[in-house]
N, CA, C and O atoms as a CHARMM CRD file, in Angstrom:
* protein
*
  360
    1    1 MET  N    -30.46800   7.80200  17.74100 PROA 1      0.00000
    2    1 MET  CA   -29.34100   7.46200  17.69300 PROA 1      0.00000
    3    1 MET  C    -29.10800   6.80000  19.07700 PROA 1      0.00000
    4    1 MET  O    -29.58000   7.32400  20.08600 PROA 1      0.00000
    5    2 ALA  N    -28.35100   5.60000  19.13900 PROA 2      0.00000
    6    2 ALA  CA   -28.18000   4.89500  20.46500 PROA 2      0.00000
    7    2 ALA  C    -27.43400   5.68400  21.46600 PROA 2      0.00000
    8    2 ALA  O    -26.50300   6.42600  21.15100 PROA 2      0.00000
    9    3 ASN  N    -27.94900   5.47600  22.95600 PROA 3      0.00000
   10    3 ASN  CA   -27.26100   5.86500  23.91900 PROA 3      0.00000
   11    3 ASN  C    -26.39900   4.91300  24.64700 PROA 3      0.00000
   12    3 ASN  O    -25.65400   5.34700  25.52500 PROA 3      0.00000
   13    4 ILE  N    -26.43500   3.53400  24.33600 PROA 4      0.00000
   14    4 ILE  CA   -25.76000   2.85700  25.26200 PROA 4      0.00000
   15    4 ILE  C    -24.31900   2.34300  24.31200 PROA 4      0.00000
   16    4 ILE  O    -24.26800   2.21100  23.09000 PROA 4      0.00000
   17    5 LYS  N    -23.29800   2.13300  25.24200 PROA 5      0.00000
   18    5 LYS  CA   -22.19800   2.17600  24.37000 PROA 5      0.00000
   19    5 LYS  C    -21.92800   0.95600  23.47100 PROA 5      0.00000
   20    5 LYS  O    -21.27500   1.00600  22.42900 PROA 5      0.00000
   21    6 SER  N    -22.54500  -0.22700  24.02900 PROA 6      0.00000
   22    6 SER  CA   -22.57300  -1.57000  23.28100 PROA 6      0.00000
   23    6 SER  C    -23.54200  -1.27500  21.99600 PROA 6      0.00000
   24    6 SER  O    -23.33400  -1.92500  20.97200 PROA 6      0.00000
   25    7 ALA  N    -24.39200  -0.49500  22.02100 PROA 7      0.00000
   26    7 ALA  CA   -25.26600  -0.35600  20.79600 PROA 7      0.00000
   27    7 ALA  C    -24.71500   0.48700  19.81000 PROA 7      0.00000
   28    7 ALA  O    -24.96700   0.40200  18.60900 PROA 7      0.00000
   29    8 LYS  N    -23.86900   1.39900  20.40100 PROA 8      0.00000
   30    8 LYS  CA   -23.05000   2.48300  19.60400 PROA 8      0.00000
   31    8 LYS  C    -22.03100   1.57400  18.69700 PROA 8      0.00000
   32    8 LYS  O    -21.93700   1.77500  17.48600 PROA 8      0.00000
   33    9 LYS  N    -21.31300   0.61100  19.33500 PROA 9      0.00000
   34    9 LYS  CA   -20.56100  -0.05300  18.71400 PROA 9      0.00000
   35    9 LYS  C    -20.88900  -1.29300  17.84700 PROA 9      0.00000
   36    9 LYS  O    -20.14200  -1.89500  17.07600 PROA 9      0.00000
   37   10 ARG  N    -22.26700  -1.54500  18.17500 PROA 10     0.00000
   38   10 ARG  CA   -22.96400  -2.67500  17.19300 PROA 10     0.00000
   39   10 ARG  C    -23.32400  -1.84400  15.91200 PROA 10     0.00000
   40   10 ARG  O    -23.24400  -2.39500  14.81400 PROA 10     0.00000
   41   11 ILE  N    -23.69900  -0.59700  16.01500 PROA 11     0.00000
   42   11 ILE  CA   -23.91600   0.16100  14.73300 PROA 11     0.00000
   43   11 ILE  C    -22.86700   0.50200  13.87000 PROA 11     0.00000
   44   11 ILE  O    -22.99600   0.72400  12.66600 PROA 11     0.00000
   45   12 LEU  N    -21.60200   0.54800  14.64700 PROA 12     0.00000
   46   12 LEU  CA   -20.23700   0.81300  13.68000 PROA 12     0.00000
   47   12 LEU  C    -20.03800  -0.60700  13.21300 PROA 12     0.00000
   48   12 LEU  O    -19.65400  -0.73600  12.05100 PROA 12     0.00000
   49   13 THR  N    -20.22800  -1.64000  13.89600 PROA 13     0.00000
   50   13 THR  CA   -19.70900  -2.99800  13.36500 PROA 13     0.00000
   51   13 THR  C    -20.88200  -3.46700  12.12600 PROA 13     0.00000
   52   13 THR  O    -20.51200  -3.96800  11.06400 PROA 13     0.00000
   53   14 SER  N    -22.17500  -3.24000  12.42200 PROA 14     0.00000
   54   14 SER  CA   -23.06600  -3.76300  11.39700 PROA 14     0.00000
   55   14 SER  C    -22.76400  -2.63000  10.07500 PROA 14     0.00000
   56   14 SER  O    -22.82500  -3.12900   8.95100 PROA 14     0.00000
   57   15 GLN  N    -22.49600  -1.38600  10.15100 PROA 15     0.00000
   58   15 GLN  CA   -22.19500  -0.80600   9.15300 PROA 15     0.00000
   59   15 GLN  C    -21.05500  -1.10000   8.29200 PROA 15     0.00000
   60   15 GLN  O    -21.07600  -1.15900   7.06300 PROA 15     0.00000
   61   16 ARG  N    -20.02600  -1.28200   9.08800 PROA 16     0.00000
   62   16 ARG  CA   -18.55900  -2.04500   8.30000 PROA 16     0.00000
   63   16 ARG  C    -18.99200  -3.40200   7.58000 PROA 16     0.00000
   64   16 ARG  O    -18.39700  -3.70600   6.54600 PROA 16     0.00000
   65   17 ASN  N    -19.96900  -4.20900   8.06000 PROA 17     0.00000
   66   17 ASN  CA   -20.23000  -5.51700   7.67900 PROA 17     0.00000
   67   17 ASN  C    -21.05400  -5.13600   6.36600 PROA 17     0.00000
   68   17 ASN  O    -20.83800  -5.69200   5.28900 PROA 17     0.00000
   69   18 TYR  N    -21.86300  -4.30000   6.51600 PROA 18     0.00000
   70   18 TYR  CA   -22.93600  -3.90300   5.28900 PROA 18     0.00000
   71   18 TYR  C    -22.12300  -3.37200   4.00200 PROA 18     0.00000
   72   18 TYR  O    -22.44000  -3.57100   2.83000 PROA 18     0.00000
   73   19 GLU  N    -21.00600  -2.65500   4.47300 PROA 19     0.00000
   74   19 GLU  CA   -20.14700  -2.23900   3.22400 PROA 19     0.00000
   75   19 GLU  C    -19.41300  -3.33500   2.38200 PROA 19     0.00000
   76   19 GLU  O    -19.38400  -3.54500   1.16900 PROA 19     0.00000
   77   20 ARG  N    -18.79500  -3.99900   3.51400 PROA 20     0.00000
   78   20 ARG  CA   -17.99600  -5.19500   3.05700 PROA 20     0.00000
   79   20 ARG  C    -18.98100  -6.16700   2.22800 PROA 20     0.00000
   80   20 ARG  O    -18.62800  -6.65100   1.15300 PROA 20     0.00000
   81   21 ASN  N    -20.23000  -6.41300   2.80200 PROA 21     0.00000
   82   21 ASN  CA   -21.07200  -7.36100   2.02300 PROA 21     0.00000
   83   21 ASN  C    -21.47900  -6.72900   0.57800 PROA 21     0.00000
   84   21 ASN  O    -21.37700  -7.37200  -0.46600 PROA 21     0.00000
   85   22 VAL  N    -21.94100  -5.42300   0.64700 PROA 22     0.00000
   86   22 VAL  CA   -22.08600  -4.72300  -0.63500 PROA 22     0.00000
   87   22 VAL  C    -21.10600  -4.72800  -1.70300 PROA 22     0.00000
   88   22 VAL  O    -21.49100  -4.78600  -2.87000 PROA 22     0.00000
   89   23 ALA  N    -19.70400  -4.66600  -1.37100 PROA 23     0.00000
   90   23 ALA  CA   -18.46300  -4.66000  -2.07900 PROA 23     0.00000
   91   23 ALA  C    -18.51400  -6.16900  -2.59200 PROA 23     0.00000
   92   23 ALA  O    -18.29300  -6.40700  -3.78000 PROA 23     0.00000
   93   24 PHE  N    -18.80700  -7.19000  -1.68200 PROA 24     0.00000
   94   24 PHE  CA   -18.48200  -8.47500  -2.39700 PROA 24     0.00000
   95   24 PHE  C    -19.58600  -8.99900  -3.27200 PROA 24     0.00000
   96   24 PHE  O    -19.40900  -9.80100  -4.18900 PROA 24     0.00000
   97   25 LYS  N    -20.91200  -8.40300  -2.86000 PROA 25     0.00000
   98   25 LYS  CA   -21.88600  -8.65800  -3.95300 PROA 25     0.00000
   99   25 LYS  C    -21.44900  -7.97700  -5.26600 PROA 25     0.00000
  100   25 LYS  O    -21.59600  -8.55600  -6.34200 PROA 25     0.00000
  101   26 SER  N    -20.98300  -6.90800  -5.18600 PROA 26     0.00000
  102   26 SER  CA   -20.74000  -6.11000  -6.48200 PROA 26     0.00000
  103   26 SER  C    -19.49400  -6.87300  -7.28200 PROA 26     0.00000
  104   26 SER  O    -19.35700  -6.80200  -8.50400 PROA 26     0.00000
  105   27 SER  N    -18.73800  -7.50700  -6.52500 PROA 27     0.00000
  106   27 SER  CA   -17.61500  -8.24400  -7.31100 PROA 27     0.00000
  107   27 SER  C    -18.06300  -9.48000  -8.02900 PROA 27     0.00000
  108   27 SER  O    -17.53300  -9.94300  -9.03900 PROA 27     0.00000
  109   28 ILE  N    -19.07800  -9.94900  -7.40700 PROA 28     0.00000
  110   28 ILE  CA   -20.02000 -11.25600  -7.89500 PROA 28     0.00000
  111   28 ILE  C    -20.79200 -10.90800  -9.17000 PROA 28     0.00000
  112   28 ILE  O    -20.97400 -11.70100 -10.09400 PROA 28     0.00000
  113   29 LYS  N    -21.22600  -9.65400  -9.13300 PROA 29     0.00000
  114   29 LYS  CA   -22.19300  -9.19700 -10.23600 PROA 29     0.00000
  115   29 LYS  C    -21.08800  -8.88200 -11.55000 PROA 29     0.00000
  116   29 LYS  O    -21.39800  -9.20200 -12.69700 PROA 29     0.00000
  117   30 THR  N    -19.83000  -8.24800 -11.24700 PROA 30     0.00000
  118   30 THR  CA   -18.81100  -7.72600 -11.94400 PROA 30     0.00000
  119   30 THR  C    -18.60700  -9.28000 -12.73500 PROA 30     0.00000
  120   30 THR  O    -19.00100  -9.41000 -13.89400 PROA 30     0.00000
  121   31 ALA  N    -18.07200 -10.22300 -12.12600 PROA 31     0.00000
  122   31 ALA  CA   -17.72100 -11.66500 -12.70700 PROA 31     0.00000
  123   31 ALA  C    -18.71100 -12.05100 -13.68700 PROA 31     0.00000
  124   31 ALA  O    -18.47900 -12.36500 -14.85400 PROA 31     0.00000
  125   32 VAL  N    -20.06400 -11.99000 -12.99500 PROA 32     0.00000
  126   32 VAL  CA   -21.11300 -12.58300 -13.78200 PROA 32     0.00000
  127   32 VAL  C    -21.15300 -11.85900 -15.30700 PROA 32     0.00000
  128   32 VAL  O    -21.27900 -12.50000 -16.35000 PROA 32     0.00000
  129   33 LYS  N    -21.01700 -10.36900 -15.22000 PROA 33     0.00000
  130   33 LYS  CA   -21.02600  -9.70100 -16.43200 PROA 33     0.00000
  131   33 LYS  C    -19.86400 -10.10400 -17.30900 PROA 33     0.00000
  132   33 LYS  O    -20.02000 -10.35400 -18.50400 PROA 33     0.00000
  133   34 LYS  N    -18.55200 -10.17000 -16.62100 PROA 34     0.00000
  134   34 LYS  CA   -17.29400 -10.64800 -17.59600 PROA 34     0.00000
  135   34 LYS  C    -17.79600 -11.75600 -18.37200 PROA 34     0.00000
  136   34 LYS  O    -17.76000 -11.70000 -19.60100 PROA 34     0.00000
  137   35 VAL  N    -18.31800 -12.87600 -17.69200 PROA 35     0.00000
  138   35 VAL  CA   -18.67000 -14.10500 -18.33100 PROA 35     0.00000
  139   35 VAL  C    -19.62800 -14.04500 -19.24700 PROA 35     0.00000
  140   35 VAL  O    -19.54100 -14.78900 -20.22400 PROA 35     0.00000
  141   36 ILE  N    -20.64300 -13.21800 -19.12400 PROA 36     0.00000
  142   36 ILE  CA   -21.63600 -13.02300 -20.15300 PROA 36     0.00000
  143   36 ILE  C    -21.13300 -12.28600 -21.67200 PROA 36     0.00000
  144   36 ILE  O    -21.58000 -12.55200 -22.78800 PROA 36     0.00000
  145   37 VAL  N    -20.12600 -11.34300 -21.33500 PROA 37     0.00000
  146   37 VAL  CA   -19.41600 -10.71700 -22.36400 PROA 37     0.00000
  147   37 VAL  C    -18.53000 -11.45300 -23.12100 PROA 37     0.00000
  148   37 VAL  O    -18.45800 -11.32900 -24.34300 PROA 37     0.00000
  149   38 LEU  N    -17.70700 -12.37100 -22.34300 PROA 38     0.00000
  150   38 LEU  CA   -16.84400 -13.25000 -23.16500 PROA 38     0.00000
  151   38 LEU  C    -17.64900 -14.13800 -23.96700 PROA 38     0.00000
  152   38 LEU  O    -17.29600 -14.55000 -25.07200 PROA 38     0.00000
  153   39 ALA  N    -18.90500 -14.47100 -23.31000 PROA 39     0.00000
  154   39 ALA  CA   -19.43500 -15.61000 -24.04100 PROA 39     0.00000
  155   39 ALA  C    -20.23700 -14.84100 -25.21100 PROA 39     0.00000
  156   39 ALA  O    -20.45200 -15.52800 -26.20900 PROA 39     0.00000
  157   40 GLN  N    -20.69100 -13.56400 -25.22900 PROA 40     0.00000
  158   40 GLN  CA   -21.14400 -13.06500 -26.54600 PROA 40     0.00000
  159   40 GLN  C    -20.17200 -12.40300 -27.63900 PROA 40     0.00000
  160   40 GLN  O    -20.54500 -12.00200 -28.74200 PROA 40     0.00000
  161   41 ALA  N    -18.95800 -12.36200 -27.18000 PROA 41     0.00000
  162   41 ALA  CA   -18.00800 -12.00900 -28.20100 PROA 41     0.00000
  163   41 ALA  C    -18.05100 -12.81900 -29.30800 PROA 41     0.00000
  164   41 ALA  O    -18.45500 -13.98000 -29.24300 PROA 41     0.00000
  165   42 LYS  N    -17.59500 -12.20500 -30.50800 PROA 42     0.00000
  166   42 LYS  CA   -17.56200 -12.91900 -31.87000 PROA 42     0.00000
  167   42 LYS  C    -16.41000 -14.00000 -31.80900 PROA 42     0.00000
  168   42 LYS  O    -16.49300 -15.08000 -32.39400 PROA 42     0.00000
  169   43 GLU  N    -15.49400 -13.66900 -31.16300 PROA 43     0.00000
  170   43 GLU  CA   -14.31600 -14.57100 -31.17500 PROA 43     0.00000
  171   43 GLU  C    -14.43200 -15.20400 -29.77800 PROA 43     0.00000
  172   43 GLU  O    -14.12000 -14.63200 -28.73400 PROA 43     0.00000
  173   44 LYS  N    -14.89400 -16.39400 -29.87600 PROA 44     0.00000
  174   44 LYS  CA   -15.14000 -17.07700 -28.68700 PROA 44     0.00000
  175   44 LYS  C    -13.90400 -18.02000 -27.92800 PROA 44     0.00000
  176   44 LYS  O    -13.67700 -19.14100 -28.38400 PROA 44     0.00000
  177   45 ASP  N    -13.21300 -17.56700 -26.88600 PROA 45     0.00000
  178   45 ASP  CA   -12.00900 -18.33200 -26.38000 PROA 45     0.00000
  179   45 ASP  C    -12.80700 -19.03600 -25.08000 PROA 45     0.00000
  180   45 ASP  O    -13.37000 -18.55800 -24.09500 PROA 45     0.00000
  181   46 GLN  N    -12.59600 -20.31600 -25.52800 PROA 46     0.00000
  182   46 GLN  CA   -13.36600 -21.41500 -24.47800 PROA 46     0.00000
  183   46 GLN  C    -12.49900 -21.20900 -23.09800 PROA 46     0.00000
  184   46 GLN  O    -13.00700 -20.99900 -21.99600 PROA 46     0.00000
  185   47 ASN  N    -11.17100 -21.30400 -23.35400 PROA 47     0.00000
  186   47 ASN  CA   -10.39000 -21.06500 -21.94800 PROA 47     0.00000
  187   47 ASN  C    -10.76400 -20.05700 -21.32800 PROA 47     0.00000
  188   47 ASN  O    -11.08300 -20.28900 -20.16200 PROA 47     0.00000
  189   48 ALA  N    -10.87000 -18.75500 -21.74600 PROA 48     0.00000
  190   48 ALA  CA   -10.98300 -17.63500 -21.16300 PROA 48     0.00000
  191   48 ALA  C    -12.63100 -17.62300 -20.44600 PROA 48     0.00000
  192   48 ALA  O    -12.89200 -17.14100 -19.34400 PROA 48     0.00000
  193   49 ILE  N    -13.49100 -18.19300 -21.25900 PROA 49     0.00000
  194   49 ILE  CA   -14.71000 -18.25500 -20.67200 PROA 49     0.00000
  195   49 ILE  C    -14.84100 -19.25500 -19.39300 PROA 49     0.00000
  196   49 ILE  O    -15.40500 -18.89000 -18.36200 PROA 49     0.00000
  197   50 ASN  N    -14.28900 -20.50700 -19.54600 PROA 50     0.00000
  198   50 ASN  CA   -14.25000 -21.26200 -18.44800 PROA 50     0.00000
  199   50 ASN  C    -13.41300 -20.63800 -17.43200 PROA 50     0.00000
  200   50 ASN  O    -13.86100 -20.84800 -16.30500 PROA 50     0.00000
  201   51 ALA  N    -12.34700 -19.94100 -17.45000 PROA 51     0.00000
  202   51 ALA  CA   -11.64300 -19.36200 -16.31500 PROA 51     0.00000
  203   51 ALA  C    -12.51300 -18.25300 -15.73100 PROA 51     0.00000
  204   51 ALA  O    -12.68500 -18.12400 -14.51900 PROA 51     0.00000
  205   52 ALA  N    -12.99400 -17.54700 -16.55700 PROA 52     0.00000
  206   52 ALA  CA   -14.07700 -16.50800 -15.88400 PROA 52     0.00000
  207   52 ALA  C    -15.27000 -17.21000 -15.14500 PROA 52     0.00000
  208   52 ALA  O    -15.64300 -16.91400 -14.01000 PROA 52     0.00000
  209   53 LEU  N    -15.84300 -18.22700 -15.98500 PROA 53     0.00000
  210   53 LEU  CA   -16.97300 -19.13800 -15.16800 PROA 53     0.00000
  211   53 LEU  C    -16.46400 -19.49000 -14.04900 PROA 53     0.00000
  212   53 LEU  O    -17.12400 -19.22700 -13.04400 PROA 53     0.00000
  213   54 SER  N    -15.12900 -20.19400 -13.88800 PROA 54     0.00000
  214   54 SER  CA   -14.79400 -20.70200 -12.53000 PROA 54     0.00000
  215   54 SER  C    -14.67200 -19.57000 -11.56700 PROA 54     0.00000
  216   54 SER  O    -15.11700 -19.56700 -10.41900 PROA 54     0.00000
  217   55 ASN  N    -13.97400 -18.54100 -12.20000 PROA 55     0.00000
  218   55 ASN  CA   -13.95600 -17.47100 -11.03200 PROA 55     0.00000
  219   55 ASN  C    -15.43100 -17.01100 -10.41800 PROA 55     0.00000
  220   55 ASN  O    -15.57100 -16.85100  -9.20500 PROA 55     0.00000
  221   56 ALA  N    -16.31100 -16.85200 -11.18000 PROA 56     0.00000
  222   56 ALA  CA   -17.65500 -16.43000 -10.65300 PROA 56     0.00000
  223   56 ALA  C    -18.15300 -17.53500  -9.73500 PROA 56     0.00000
  224   56 ALA  O    -18.76200 -17.18800  -8.72300 PROA 56     0.00000
  225   57 TYR  N    -17.95800 -18.85300  -9.97900 PROA 57     0.00000
  226   57 TYR  CA   -18.58900 -19.80700  -9.11600 PROA 57     0.00000
  227   57 TYR  C    -17.77500 -19.79000  -7.86200 PROA 57     0.00000
  228   57 TYR  O    -18.28700 -20.08800  -6.78300 PROA 57     0.00000
  229   58 LYS  N    -16.30900 -19.39200  -7.99700 PROA 58     0.00000
  230   58 LYS  CA   -15.71500 -19.49500  -6.71100 PROA 58     0.00000
  231   58 LYS  C    -16.13900 -18.15200  -6.08700 PROA 58     0.00000
  232   58 LYS  O    -16.38500 -18.35400  -4.89800 PROA 58     0.00000
  233   59 LEU  N    -16.30700 -16.95300  -6.39600 PROA 59     0.00000
  234   59 LEU  CA   -16.88000 -15.91500  -5.78700 PROA 59     0.00000
  235   59 LEU  C    -18.27800 -16.11800  -5.06700 PROA 59     0.00000
  236   59 LEU  O    -18.48700 -15.61600  -3.96200 PROA 59     0.00000
  237   60 CYS  N    -19.17400 -16.83200  -5.69800 PROA 60     0.00000
  238   60 CYS  CA   -20.47900 -17.43300  -5.21300 PROA 60     0.00000
  239   60 CYS  C    -20.17500 -18.26100  -4.01200 PROA 60     0.00000
  240   60 CYS  O    -20.72000 -18.00200  -2.93900 PROA 60     0.00000
  241   61 ASP  N    -19.42500 -19.13500  -4.12400 PROA 61     0.00000
  242   61 ASP  CA   -19.42300 -20.24000  -2.87900 PROA 61     0.00000
  243   61 ASP  C    -18.53800 -19.52900  -1.60400 PROA 61     0.00000
  244   61 ASP  O    -18.77500 -19.68200  -0.40600 PROA 61     0.00000
  245   62 LYS  N    -17.45400 -18.71200  -2.20500 PROA 62     0.00000
  246   62 LYS  CA   -17.12400 -17.86200  -1.05200 PROA 62     0.00000
  247   62 LYS  C    -18.06400 -17.16200  -0.14800 PROA 62     0.00000
  248   62 LYS  O    -17.99600 -17.14500   1.08100 PROA 62     0.00000
  249   63 ALA  N    -18.96500 -16.57700  -0.91200 PROA 63     0.00000
  250   63 ALA  CA   -19.99300 -15.71600  -0.43500 PROA 63     0.00000
  251   63 ALA  C    -20.96200 -16.46400   0.52100 PROA 63     0.00000
  252   63 ALA  O    -21.44800 -15.87600   1.48700 PROA 63     0.00000
  253   64 VAL  N    -21.23500 -17.75000   0.25000 PROA 64     0.00000
  254   64 VAL  CA   -22.19600 -18.71500   1.11500 PROA 64     0.00000
  255   64 VAL  C    -21.13000 -18.93600   2.25200 PROA 64     0.00000
  256   64 VAL  O    -21.60200 -18.73100   3.37000 PROA 64     0.00000
  257   65 SER  N    -19.84600 -19.29300   2.23500 PROA 65     0.00000
  258   65 SER  CA   -19.25000 -19.55200   3.06100 PROA 65     0.00000
  259   65 SER  C    -19.00600 -18.44800   4.08700 PROA 65     0.00000
  260   65 SER  O    -18.76200 -18.68400   5.27100 PROA 65     0.00000
  261   66 LYS  N    -19.08300 -17.28500   3.58200 PROA 66     0.00000
  262   66 LYS  CA   -18.92900 -16.04000   4.51600 PROA 66     0.00000
  263   66 LYS  C    -20.09100 -15.54200   4.93400 PROA 66     0.00000
  264   66 LYS  O    -20.04800 -14.49900   5.58600 PROA 66     0.00000
  265   67 GLY  N    -21.38500 -16.17100   4.65600 PROA 67     0.00000
  266   67 GLY  CA   -22.56900 -15.78700   5.10500 PROA 67     0.00000
  267   67 GLY  C    -23.27100 -14.58500   4.40700 PROA 67     0.00000
  268   67 GLY  O    -24.28300 -14.05600   4.86700 PROA 67     0.00000
  269   68 ILE  N    -22.67800 -14.21300   3.30900 PROA 68     0.00000
  270   68 ILE  CA   -23.16100 -13.00700   2.40800 PROA 68     0.00000
  271   68 ILE  C    -24.29300 -13.41800   1.70100 PROA 68     0.00000
  272   68 ILE  O    -25.31500 -12.73100   1.68600 PROA 68     0.00000
  273   69 LEU  N    -24.18500 -14.56900   1.06700 PROA 69     0.00000
  274   69 LEU  CA   -25.27500 -15.06700   0.29800 PROA 69     0.00000
  275   69 LEU  C    -25.79700 -16.36200   0.65600 PROA 69     0.00000
  276   69 LEU  O    -25.02200 -17.20500   1.10600 PROA 69     0.00000
  277   70 HSD  N    -27.04100 -16.61900   0.50400 PROA 70     0.00000
  278   70 HSD  CA   -27.97900 -17.84900   0.98700 PROA 70     0.00000
  279   70 HSD  C    -27.39900 -18.85600  -0.20100 PROA 70     0.00000
  280   70 HSD  O    -27.17500 -18.56700  -1.37600 PROA 70     0.00000
  281   71 LYS  N    -27.21000 -20.24800   0.54000 PROA 71     0.00000
  282   71 LYS  CA   -26.79000 -21.41300  -0.28500 PROA 71     0.00000
  283   71 LYS  C    -27.66800 -21.53900  -1.86000 PROA 71     0.00000
  284   71 LYS  O    -27.15800 -21.70400  -2.96800 PROA 71     0.00000
  285   72 ASN  N    -29.06300 -21.40500  -1.53300 PROA 72     0.00000
  286   72 ASN  CA   -30.05000 -21.44900  -2.70000 PROA 72     0.00000
  287   72 ASN  C    -29.67200 -20.26800  -3.64200 PROA 72     0.00000
  288   72 ASN  O    -29.54200 -20.53600  -4.83600 PROA 72     0.00000
  289   73 THR  N    -29.50200 -19.10500  -3.25900 PROA 73     0.00000
  290   73 THR  CA   -29.35200 -18.03000  -3.96600 PROA 73     0.00000
  291   73 THR  C    -27.95600 -18.08900  -4.92800 PROA 73     0.00000
  292   73 THR  O    -27.84700 -17.69200  -6.08800 PROA 73     0.00000
  293   74 ALA  N    -27.14400 -18.58100  -4.24900 PROA 74     0.00000
  294   74 ALA  CA   -25.78500 -18.69600  -5.03900 PROA 74     0.00000
  295   74 ALA  C    -25.85400 -19.86200  -5.93000 PROA 74     0.00000
  296   74 ALA  O    -25.12500 -19.83900  -6.92200 PROA 74     0.00000
  297   75 ALA  N    -26.71500 -21.01200  -5.70800 PROA 75     0.00000
  298   75 ALA  CA   -27.02100 -22.14900  -6.58400 PROA 75     0.00000
  299   75 ALA  C    -27.77300 -21.59500  -7.78700 PROA 75     0.00000
  300   75 ALA  O    -27.45300 -21.77800  -8.96200 PROA 75     0.00000
  301   76 ARG  N    -28.76000 -20.93000  -7.36700 PROA 76     0.00000
  302   76 ARG  CA   -29.48000 -20.16000  -8.65500 PROA 76     0.00000
  303   76 ARG  C    -28.74900 -19.30500  -9.48200 PROA 76     0.00000
  304   76 ARG  O    -28.87500 -19.32000 -10.70600 PROA 76     0.00000
  305   77 LYS  N    -27.87100 -18.43900  -8.78400 PROA 77     0.00000
  306   77 LYS  CA   -27.07700 -17.52400  -9.85900 PROA 77     0.00000
  307   77 LYS  C    -26.12200 -18.29200 -10.57500 PROA 77     0.00000
  308   77 LYS  O    -25.90500 -17.89400 -11.72000 PROA 77     0.00000
  309   78 LYS  N    -25.46600 -19.34300 -10.17000 PROA 78     0.00000
  310   78 LYS  CA   -24.59600 -20.38600 -11.01500 PROA 78     0.00000
  311   78 LYS  C    -25.26800 -21.07000 -11.90700 PROA 78     0.00000
  312   78 LYS  O    -24.69200 -21.46600 -12.92000 PROA 78     0.00000
  313   79 SER  N    -26.67700 -21.34300 -11.67300 PROA 79     0.00000
  314   79 SER  CA   -27.65200 -22.33200 -12.79600 PROA 79     0.00000
  315   79 SER  C    -27.70300 -21.18700 -13.57700 PROA 79     0.00000
  316   79 SER  O    -27.02500 -21.33100 -14.59400 PROA 79     0.00000
  317   80 ARG  N    -28.25900 -20.07800 -13.49400 PROA 80     0.00000
  318   80 ARG  CA   -28.78800 -19.26800 -14.44000 PROA 80     0.00000
  319   80 ARG  C    -27.46500 -18.78700 -15.13600 PROA 80     0.00000
  320   80 ARG  O    -27.56400 -18.52000 -16.33400 PROA 80     0.00000
  321   81 LEU  N    -26.40800 -18.66400 -14.61800 PROA 81     0.00000
  322   81 LEU  CA   -25.09400 -18.23800 -15.45900 PROA 81     0.00000
  323   81 LEU  C    -24.86400 -19.21500 -16.36600 PROA 81     0.00000
  324   81 LEU  O    -24.81500 -18.94400 -17.56600 PROA 81     0.00000
  325   82 THR  N    -24.67300 -20.64100 -15.83300 PROA 82     0.00000
  326   82 THR  CA   -24.36500 -21.67600 -16.70300 PROA 82     0.00000
  327   82 THR  C    -25.39000 -21.68200 -18.04400 PROA 82     0.00000
  328   82 THR  O    -24.94700 -21.71100 -19.19200 PROA 82     0.00000
  329   83 LEU  N    -26.65400 -21.65200 -17.75900 PROA 83     0.00000
  330   83 LEU  CA   -27.54900 -21.75400 -18.79700 PROA 83     0.00000
  331   83 LEU  C    -27.51500 -20.63400 -19.73800 PROA 83     0.00000
  332   83 LEU  O    -27.82000 -20.75500 -20.92500 PROA 83     0.00000
  333   84 ALA  N    -27.14300 -19.55600 -19.19700 PROA 84     0.00000
  334   84 ALA  CA   -26.82800 -18.37500 -20.29000 PROA 84     0.00000
  335   84 ALA  C    -25.85200 -18.56900 -20.98400 PROA 84     0.00000
  336   84 ALA  O    -26.03400 -18.18100 -22.13800 PROA 84     0.00000
  337   85 VAL  N    -24.50400 -19.17000 -20.72700 PROA 85     0.00000
  338   85 VAL  CA   -23.39900 -19.13800 -21.01700 PROA 85     0.00000
  339   85 VAL  C    -23.62700 -20.36800 -22.25800 PROA 85     0.00000
  340   85 VAL  O    -23.11800 -20.23300 -23.37100 PROA 85     0.00000
  341   86 ASN  N    -24.34100 -21.38900 -21.93800 PROA 86     0.00000
  342   86 ASN  CA   -24.52100 -22.45900 -22.65800 PROA 86     0.00000
  343   86 ASN  C    -25.42500 -22.15400 -24.08400 PROA 86     0.00000
  344   86 ASN  O    -25.24900 -22.65600 -25.19400 PROA 86     0.00000
  345   87 LYS  N    -26.45000 -21.15600 -23.65900 PROA 87     0.00000
  346   87 LYS  CA   -27.32800 -20.58500 -24.71900 PROA 87     0.00000
  347   87 LYS  C    -26.32400 -19.81300 -25.72500 PROA 87     0.00000
  348   87 LYS  O    -26.31400 -19.98100 -26.94400 PROA 87     0.00000
  349   88 LEU  N    -25.55200 -19.01100 -25.06300 PROA 88     0.00000
  350   88 LEU  CA   -24.63600 -17.95600 -26.03500 PROA 88     0.00000
  351   88 LEU  C    -23.74000 -18.82000 -26.66900 PROA 88     0.00000
  352   88 LEU  O    -23.51100 -18.50700 -27.83800 PROA 88     0.00000
  353   89 ILE  N    -23.15300 -19.83000 -26.24400 PROA 89     0.00000
  354   89 ILE  CA   -22.01400 -20.54500 -26.89300 PROA 89     0.00000
  355   89 ILE  C    -22.66800 -21.72500 -27.87400 PROA 89     0.00000
  356   89 ILE  O    -21.95900 -22.06000 -28.82300 PROA 89     0.00000
  357   90 GLY  N    -23.80300 -22.30300 -27.74500 PROA 90     0.00000
  358   90 GLY  CA   -24.33400 -23.17500 -28.28500 PROA 90     0.00000
  359   90 GLY  C    -25.15000 -22.65000 -29.49500 PROA 90     0.00000
  360   90 GLY  O    -25.78800 -23.43600 -30.19700 PROA 90     0.00000
C-alpha cells in the first residue's frame, strides 16, 4: 500500500477509471451481441439490424475518443462485425 498522499489518490483514481472502462467495454460487447442476435433471427428486420449496427459503431468510436480502445482495435471490431452481419444476412 502506498504511503504518499498523491500515490493514494492515484490508486483511487485509477480504480475508478478502470471500473468505468470495464463497464464501457461491456456495453460494447452487449451491443455487438445484439446485432448478431438480430442478424441470426428468422424474421430479419433490416431497419433494426442497421440501427443496432449503428449503435455498436457509435460505441466503438466513442471508446476511441475517450481512450478506452485503440483506434485499430475499434476498426477491427467494426470490420469483423460487418463481415459477420453480411454473412448472416446474405
